[in-house]
C-alpha positions in Angstrom: 23.3 23.1 -4.2 25.1 22.2 -7.1 25.3 18.6 -8.6 24.5 15.6 -6.2 27.7 13.5 -5.4 28.6 10.5 -7.6 31.0 8.4 -9.0 32.8 10.8 -12.1 34.1 9.1 -15.1 35.4 10.8 -18.8 33.7 8.1 -20.7 30.5 7.5 -18.9 30.0 4.0 -20.4 33.1 2.4 -18.6 30.9 1.0 -15.4 27.9 0.1 -17.9 28.8 -3.4 -17.8 29.4 -3.3 -13.5 25.6 -2.0 -13.4 24.4 -4.4 -15.9 25.9 -7.7 -14.2 25.5 -6.5 -10.9 22.9 -3.4 -10.4 21.9 -4.6 -7.0 25.8 -4.2 -5.7 26.1 -1.2 -8.0 23.2 0.5 -6.4 24.0 -0.4 -2.9 27.6 0.8 -3.2 26.3 4.4 -4.5 23.9 4.6 -1.8 26.9 3.5 1.0 29.9 6.1 -0.7 27.7 8.9 -1.6 24.6 8.9 0.6 21.6 9.7 0.2 21.3 11.5 -3.2 23.9 9.7 -5.9 24.4 11.3 -9.1 25.6 9.5 -12.3 25.4 9.4 -15.9 24.8 6.5 -18.4 24.3 6.4 -22.1 24.2 10.6 -22.0 21.0 10.5 -19.8 21.6 11.8 -15.9 20.6 9.2 -13.3 19.6 10.1 -9.4 19.5 7.2 -6.8 17.6 8.3 -3.8 18.3 6.5 -0.7 15.8 7.6 2.0 12.1 6.8 2.3 11.7 10.8 2.7 13.3 11.2 -0.6 11.6 8.1 -2.0 8.0 9.4 -0.6 8.6 13.0 -2.5 8.6 11.2 -5.8 6.0 8.4 -5.4 3.6 10.5 -3.5 3.9 14.1 -2.8 5.6 15.0 -6.4 4.3 12.0 -7.9 2.7 14.4 -10.7 6.0 16.0 -11.8 7.4 12.1 -12.8 6.2 9.3 -15.3 7.1 6.1 -15.5 10.9 5.5 -16.4 12.4 4.0 -19.8 12.2 0.3 -18.6 8.5 0.2 -18.1 8.1 2.1 -21.4 9.9 -0.5 -22.8 7.8 -3.3 -21.2 5.0 -2.4 -23.5 6.2 -4.5 -26.1 5.0 -7.1 -24.0 2.7 -5.8 -21.8 1.0 -3.2 -24.1 -0.6 0.0 -22.5 -2.0 -1.4 -19.3 -2.1 -0.2 -15.7 1.9 -1.1 -15.3 2.8 1.2 -18.1 -0.1 3.6 -19.2 0.1 7.2 -18.0 -2.5 10.1 -17.4 -6.0 10.2 -17.7 -6.1 6.8 -19.6 -4.3 5.0 -16.8 -6.6 6.6 -14.0 -9.7 5.6 -16.2 -8.3 1.6 -16.8 -7.4 1.8 -12.7 -10.9 2.6 -11.5 -12.2 0.0 -13.5 -9.8 -2.5 -12.1 -10.5 -1.0 -8.3 -13.7 -3.2 -7.8 -12.0 -6.8 -8.1 -9.4 -5.7 -5.8 -12.2 -4.3 -3.2 -11.4 -5.7 0.3 -14.8 -7.5 0.5 -13.7 -8.9 -3.0 -10.5 -9.7 -2.1 -12.0 -12.0 0.9 -13.7 -13.9 -1.6 -10.4 -15.3 -3.1 -9.4 -16.8 0.0 -10.9 -20.6 -0.5 -9.6 -20.3 -4.1 -6.3 -19.7 -2.7 -6.5 -21.9 -0.4 -7.8 -24.9 -2.9 -5.3 -24.4 -5.4 -2.3 -24.7 -2.8 -4.0 -28.0 -1.0 -3.9 -29.5 -4.8 -0.2 -28.2 -4.8 0.6 -29.8 -1.7 -1.2 -33.1 -2.6 0.8 -33.5 -5.7 4.2 -33.5 -3.9 5.7 -37.0 -2.6 8.1 -36.9 0.5 11.5 -36.8 -0.4 11.0 -35.6 -3.7 13.2 -32.7 -5.1 11.5 -29.5 -7.1 12.4 -26.3 -8.1 10.1 -24.0 -5.9 10.3 -21.2 -8.1 8.5 -23.2 -11.1 6.1 -24.5 -8.7 5.5 -21.4 -7.0 4.9 -19.9 -10.8 2.7 -22.5 -11.7 0.6 -22.1 -8.3 -0.1 -18.4 -8.4 -0.4 -18.2 -12.4 -3.3 -20.6 -11.6 -4.8 -18.8 -8.8 -4.8 -15.2 -10.6 -6.0 -16.8 -13.6 -9.1 -18.4 -12.0 -10.3 -15.4 -9.2 -9.5 -12.8 -11.8 -10.7 -14.1 -14.9 -12.3 -17.3 -14.4 -10.1 -19.1 -16.5 -8.1 -22.3 -16.2 -4.5 -22.2 -17.4 -2.6 -24.5 -15.4 -1.8 -27.2 -18.7 -0.3 -24.4 -20.3 1.6 -23.0 -17.2 4.9 -24.4 -18.1 4.9 -22.8 -21.6 3.7 -19.3 -20.4 6.4 -19.4 -17.6 9.0 -20.3 -20.2 7.4 -17.5 -22.4 7.9 -14.9 -19.6 11.4 -15.8 -18.9 12.4 -15.2 -22.3 11.0 -11.9 -22.0 12.9 -11.3 -19.0 16.2 -12.5 -20.4 15.8 -10.3 -23.7 14.9 -7.6 -21.7 18.4 -5.7 -21.1 18.9 -5.7 -24.6 15.4 -4.0 -24.9 17.3 -1.1 -22.8 19.7 -0.4 -25.8 19.4 2.8 -28.2 17.4 1.6 -31.6 16.3 -1.6 -29.8 12.7 -1.7 -31.8 15.1 -2.3 -34.9 17.5 -4.5 -32.8 14.6 -7.1 -32.1 14.1 -7.4 -35.9 17.2 -9.1 -36.2 16.7 -12.7 -37.0 18.9 -13.6 -34.3 18.0 -16.9 -32.5 17.1 -15.2 -29.2 15.1 -12.8 -30.8 12.9 -15.6 -33.3 12.3 -17.3 -29.8 11.4 -14.1 -28.0 9.0 -13.5 -30.9 7.5 -16.9 -30.5 7.2 -16.8 -26.8 5.1 -13.6 -27.7 2.7 -14.8 -29.7 2.1 -18.2 -27.4 1.1 -15.4 -24.6 -1.0 -13.0 -26.8 -2.7 -16.6 -27.7 -3.7 -17.5 -24.1 -4.9 -13.9 -23.4 -7.4 -13.6 -26.5 -8.5 -17.4 -25.6 -9.7 -15.9 -22.1 -11.3 -13.0 -23.8 -12.9 -15.2 -26.5 -13.9 -17.9 -24.1 -15.8 -15.5 -21.9 -17.4 -14.0 -24.5 -18.8 -17.5 -25.9 -19.9 -18.5 -22.6 -22.0 -15.0 -22.1 -22.4 -16.2 -18.5 -23.0 -13.5 -15.6 -19.9 -12.7 -13.3 -18.3 -10.0 -10.9 -14.9 -11.0 -11.6 -12.1 -8.5 -13.1 -13.0 -9.7 -16.9 -16.3 -9.3 -16.7 -15.9 -5.8 -15.1 -13.5 -4.7 -18.1 -15.9 -6.2 -20.8 -19.0 -4.3 -19.3 -16.9 -1.1 -18.9 -18.6 1.8 -21.2 -16.3 5.0 -22.0 -18.5 7.7 -20.4 -16.2 10.3 -21.1 -15.8 9.5 -24.8 -18.2 7.3 -27.4 -19.9 5.2 -24.7 -18.3 2.1 -26.4 -16.4 -0.5 -24.6 -13.2 -1.7 -24.8 -11.5 -3.3 -27.6 -9.8 -6.5 -27.7 -6.4 -4.6 -28.3 -7.3 -2.7 -24.8 -8.4 -6.1 -23.0 -5.7 -7.7 -24.0 -3.2 -5.1 -22.7 -5.3 -5.5 -19.2 -5.6 -8.7 -19.0 -1.8 -9.5 -19.7 -0.5 -7.0 -17.2 -2.4 -8.3 -14.1 -2.4 -12.0 -15.6 1.7 -12.0 -15.7 2.2 -8.9 -12.7 -0.2 -10.7 -10.6 1.4 -14.0 -10.5 5.2 -13.2 -10.7 5.7 -10.9 -7.9 4.1 -13.2 -5.6 5.6 -16.4 -7.0 9.0 -14.8 -6.2 8.4 -13.6 -2.9 7.1 -16.9 -1.9 10.2 -18.5 -3.6 12.6 -16.4 -1.2 10.3 -17.4 1.7 10.7 -20.9 1.5 14.6 -20.4 1.2 14.9 -18.5 4.2 12.8 -20.7 6.2 15.3 -23.6 5.1 18.0 -21.6 6.6 16.4 -20.2 9.5 15.0 -23.4 11.4 14.2 -21.6 14.7 11.6 -19.4 12.5 10.3 -22.3 10.8 9.5 -24.4 14.3 7.7 -20.9 15.6 5.6 -20.8 12.4 4.8 -24.2 12.6 3.5 -24.1 15.9 1.2 -21.4 15.1 -0.1 -23.3 12.1 -0.8 -26.1 14.6 -2.4 -24.1 17.3 -4.7 -21.6 15.0 -5.4 -24.0 12.1 -5.6 -27.3 13.8 -4.9 -29.3 10.5 -7.8 -27.6 8.3 -7.1 -25.4 5.6 -6.8 -21.8 6.2 -9.5 -18.9 5.2 -9.8 -15.4 5.2 -11.0 -15.3 8.8 -8.0 -17.1 10.0 -5.6 -14.3 8.8 -6.1 -12.2 12.0 -4.8 -15.1 14.1 -1.6 -16.2 11.8 0.0 -12.9 12.8 4.0 -14.6 12.6 3.0 -16.4 9.1 2.4 -12.8 8.1 5.9 -11.4 9.4 7.6 -14.1 7.8 6.2 -13.1 4.4 6.8 -8.7 5.2 10.6 -10.3 6.6 11.0 -12.2 3.3 9.7 -9.3 1.0 12.1 -6.8 3.0 15.0 -8.7 2.1 14.0 -9.6 -1.1 11.1 -7.5 -2.6 9.9 -8.4 -6.2 9.8 -5.0 -7.2 13.4 -4.4 -6.5 14.2 -0.8 -7.9 11.2 2.0 -9.1 12.3 3.9 -11.6 10.5 7.7 -13.1 11.6 10.2 -15.5 11.2 13.9 -14.5 8.6 15.7 -16.3 9.8 18.9 -15.5 12.8 20.2 -12.8 12.0 19.2 -9.5 13.7 19.9 -6.2 14.2 16.7 -3.9 16.5 16.7 -1.0 17.9 19.9 -1.5 19.3 19.4 -4.9 17.4 20.3 -8.3 16.6 17.1 -10.6 16.6 18.6 -14.4 13.9 17.5 -16.7 14.2 14.6 -18.6 16.5 12.8 -15.8 16.2 9.5 -14.7 15.4 8.7 -10.8 15.7 5.3 -9.0 14.8 4.5 -5.6 15.1 1.0 -4.4 13.6 -0.9 -2.1 16.3 -3.9 -2.0 18.8 -0.8 -0.6 16.5 0.5 1.6 15.4 -2.7 3.2 18.8 -3.3 4.2 19.7 -0.2 5.3 20.9 -0.3 9.4 19.3 3.2 9.8 15.8 1.6 9.3 16.4 -1.8 9.9 18.8 -2.8 12.7 20.7 -6.0 12.1 19.5 -5.4 7.9 21.2 -8.6 7.0 19.4 -10.8 9.7 15.9 -12.6 9.0 14.0 -12.1 11.9 10.2 -11.8 11.5 10.0 -10.6 15.1 10.5 -7.1 14.1 7.0 -6.8 12.5 5.4 -7.9 16.2 5.3 -6.4 19.1 4.5 -8.5 22.2 3.4 -11.6 19.2 1.0 -9.7 18.0 0.9 -7.2 14.6 2.7 -3.8 14.4 0.8 -1.0 13.5 1.9 0.4 10.2 2.5 4.0 10.1 1.6 6.4 7.1 3.8 6.1 4.3 6.7 5.8 4.1 6.4 3.6 7.3 9.0 4.0 10.2 11.0 1.2 9.0 11.2 2.3 5.3 9.4 -0.7 3.8 7.8 -0.3 0.6 7.4 -3.5 -1.4 4.4 -2.2 -3.8 5.7 1.2 -4.1 3.3 4.3 -3.3 1.1 7.1 -3.8 -1.2 7.0 -7.2 0.6 4.0 -8.9 0.8 1.9 -6.0 0.2 -1.8 -6.7 -3.2 -2.5 -7.3 -3.2 -5.5 -6.0 -1.6 -5.2 -2.6 -4.1 -6.6 -0.3 -4.9 -9.7 -3.1 -0.8 -10.6 -2.4 -0.6 -9.9 0.9 -3.5 -12.5 1.9 -2.5 -14.7 -0.8 1.2 -15.0 0.8 0.1 -16.0 3.9 -2.8 -18.4 2.4 -0.1 -20.7 0.7 2.6 -20.0 3.3 -0.1 -21.4 5.8 -1.6 -24.1 3.6 1.9 -25.5 2.5 3.7 -25.3 5.7 1.1 -27.6 7.7 2.3 -30.5 5.6 5.9 -29.8 4.4 9.2 -28.7 5.2 11.5 -27.9 2.4 14.9 -28.3 2.7 17.8 -26.6 0.3 19.7 -28.9 -2.0 22.8 -28.5 -1.0 25.7 -27.3 -3.3 23.6 -25.8 -5.7 24.4 -21.8 -6.5 21.4 -19.5 -5.9 22.3 -16.2 -7.8 19.7 -13.5 -7.9 18.5 -11.9 -10.8 17.1 -8.4 -10.8 15.8 -7.4 -14.1 11.9 -6.5 -13.9 11.3 -8.4 -11.0 13.7 -10.3 -8.3 14.1 -13.9 -9.6 16.4 -16.5 -8.4 18.5 -17.4 -12.2 18.2 -20.8 -12.0 15.3 -21.8 -9.8 15.9 -22.7 -6.0 16.1 -26.7 -5.8 14.1 -28.0 -2.5 14.0 -31.6 -0.9 10.4 -31.9 0.6 10.0 -33.2 4.2 6.6 -34.4 5.1 5.6 -33.0 8.8 4.2 -36.4 10.0 0.4 -36.7 10.7 0.1 -32.9 9.4 -2.4 -31.3 6.7 
């Protein structure tokens, strides 16, 4: 077949501002207008948007070895370094094997008590009738949890500075996608100076975590200990350098809290907008927990809570776009995708496709249940085209961690609190690397009388 359908412009940059201003709308229109494979040009590159789970599976699973990470994540190295999210090839496989132990099912279950305890501490700080930025609160909470369980570190006192630093990085990220961005970031503009200061602040936190652990010299089985003790069996037998440790810790620290915090933020918004769902959630929590904190063994009895979390990630997947660059000519969907081309698959677009989800705009946790119990997931891609954690060899290493954390935090907080959206605020999606609310989401707290 020839080239796939797609928008044609004599000057490719003509629609570049539209894509940058509203990438979710742009990709959704591409799918609706041109179908499962759409092609367009940007900055001299051929771009392919794939809008069917079978095609996504081809890129992420069956032909994953024919692709590498997209330019976006390559540019993210300026902050993340060469960690799990950005590294490639044998180095990535080695580092992933080292980190897998910390995310083993049995290890993740041990983290449950820390997750519930930290959520209980957060809900205890809140006051009935108070208004809070739920996005900031969820970032503070998930940041503290990931630092404690993976690195045995306390960062709560630094959470505001860390979150602000990450926000600066996300705001400046579009500039990093421009040609010669390395040179551009050296121009002493106020935003660039702020970015460099923020990166230095993040580095200082990560190196402090590493140094503190080395000084303590205590035995532990968390992720940082595994990385500190790792030896290169295929090389000189040496351990990881401080720079390598920094890259892995930075990646898992930032990615490990950012995505879950965003998913939880959207969950509270959706519950506020769908009180019938919230009533069912509260009924399950009261029945299953009876006022006590949840633990790993309670997950099996929190099917509706898990369905609420799944449905929030369907509508607002934290990783809204997955990009890859073709290492060779690849046949997909009856078309040849040339070497060097960029391929996009968007969970946001597919999760809202009526072919896979009836009434796709409706927040309906029941779609994940069968007779009140969990629906058994199919092989990837699932029959519902649900892939908020990606797929294949680069599937999110912390998926089980995120599922348990999401369910336990929702359960712990919703035991005691209801949240009501502050009227009149404008909630905007900010799709950069993750899907954030642009200015956060303000919500008013309402205590559940006698609960928690």
